[in-house]
C-alpha positions as CSV (number, residue, x, y, z in Angstrom):
1,M,61.6,59.7,65.0
2,T,62.1,59.1,68.6
3,D,62.5,61.9,71.1
4,D,65.7,61.0,73.1
5,R,65.5,64.0,75.4
6,D,64.9,63.4,79.1
7,P,61.8,65.3,80.3
8,R,63.4,66.0,83.7
9,L,66.4,67.7,82.1
10,Q,64.1,69.6,79.8
11,A,62.2,70.9,82.8
12,L,65.4,71.8,84.6
13,F,66.7,73.8,81.6
14,A,63.3,75.5,81.2
15,D,63.4,76.7,84.8
16,A,66.9,78.1,84.3
17,R,65.8,80.1,81.3
18,A,63.4,82.2,83.3
19,E,63.8,85.8,82.4
20,L,65.1,88.2,85.0
21,D,63.6,91.6,85.4
22,G,66.3,94.0,84.1
23,E,65.6,96.9,86.4
24,E,65.5,94.7,89.5
25,F,68.8,93.1,88.6
26,V,70.4,96.5,87.9
27,T,69.1,97.9,91.2
28,R,70.5,95.0,93.2
29,V,73.9,95.3,91.5
30,I,74.1,99.0,92.1
31,A,73.1,98.6,95.7
32,K,75.8,96.0,96.3
33,T,78.5,98.2,94.6
34,R,77.5,101.5,96.2
35,K,78.2,100.4,99.8
36,P,81.9,99.3,99.3
37,K,82.4,102.5,97.2
38,Q,81.1,104.7,100.0
39,F,83.3,102.7,102.5
40,V,86.4,103.4,100.5
41,I,85.6,107.1,100.1
42,A,85.0,107.4,103.8
43,G,88.3,105.6,104.6
44,L,90.3,107.8,102.2
45,A,88.7,111.0,103.6
46,T,89.6,109.8,107.2
47,I,93.2,109.1,106.1
48,A,93.4,112.5,104.5
49,L,92.1,114.2,107.6
50,I,94.6,112.4,109.8
51,M,97.5,113.3,107.5
52,A,96.4,116.9,107.4
53,A,96.3,117.0,111.2
54,A,99.7,115.3,111.5
55,A,101.2,117.8,109.0
56,W,99.8,120.7,110.9
57,L,101.2,119.3,114.2
58,F,104.6,118.5,113.0
59,T,105.3,121.4,110.6
60,L,107.1,123.6,113.1
61,P,109.3,120.9,114.7
62,I,110.3,119.5,111.3
63,L,111.0,123.0,110.0
64,G,113.2,123.7,113.0
65,I,115.1,120.4,112.6
66,S,115.7,121.1,108.8
67,Q,117.0,124.5,109.6
68,V,119.5,123.2,112.1
69,V,120.6,120.4,109.7
70,A,121.0,122.9,106.8
71,T,123.1,125.2,109.0
72,A,125.3,122.4,110.2
73,L,125.9,121.0,106.7
74,T,126.7,124.3,105.2
75,T,129.4,125.1,107.8
76,T,132.6,126.1,106.0
77,L,135.6,123.9,106.6
78,I,138.3,126.5,105.9
79,D,137.8,130.3,106.1
80,L,139.2,131.6,102.7
81,G,138.0,135.2,103.1
82,E,136.2,137.1,100.4
83,G,138.5,136.6,97.4
84,W,138.0,134.7,94.1
85,L,139.5,131.6,95.7
86,A,136.6,131.5,98.2
87,W,134.1,131.7,95.4
88,V,135.8,129.0,93.4
89,L,136.0,126.6,96.3
90,L,132.6,127.5,97.8
91,P,130.8,124.4,96.5
92,V,133.3,122.0,98.0
93,N,134.3,124.0,101.2
94,N,131.5,122.7,103.5
95,I,130.6,119.6,105.5
96,A,127.8,118.5,103.1
97,S,130.2,118.2,100.1
98,V,132.7,116.1,102.2
99,L,129.8,113.9,103.4
100,A,128.5,113.5,99.8
101,L,132.0,112.6,98.6
102,C,132.4,110.0,101.4
103,I,129.0,108.4,100.6
104,K,129.9,108.3,96.9
105,A,133.3,106.6,97.6
106,L,131.6,104.1,99.9
107,R,129.1,103.3,97.3
108,M,131.8,102.8,94.7
109,I,133.7,100.5,97.0
110,H,130.6,98.5,97.8
111,Q,129.8,98.1,94.1
112,K,133.4,96.9,93.4
113,V,133.3,94.4,96.2
114,R,129.9,93.2,95.2
115,G,130.8,92.8,91.6
116,A,134.2,91.1,92.3
117,S,134.6,87.6,91.2
118,Y,136.5,85.4,93.7
119,L,136.3,82.3,91.5
120,G,139.9,82.1,90.3
């Protein structure tokens, strides 16, 4: 029998089969993954601190604006007194309900126009 294997290829594959030290390999992999992980954690902590500072700074102005908007939207349209009719019409007797109905109507019109087929 003849040996058809090239000795140079045999030497090349023998070098590639060299065993790696398991602990050294694991140590290198952990070292390479630890640095990006710490970078992400530091970035998230920084973002959280910035968001907490922004929330602390803007809480009072946003609260004031929301109170003004709530007061404006709940303004009654027609003064109906204190009777049962006032209680029945209370949910629709304010600016917010009129605004909501207008937005709903505009949305329905938009959907009708968008869904219309002009191909006769």
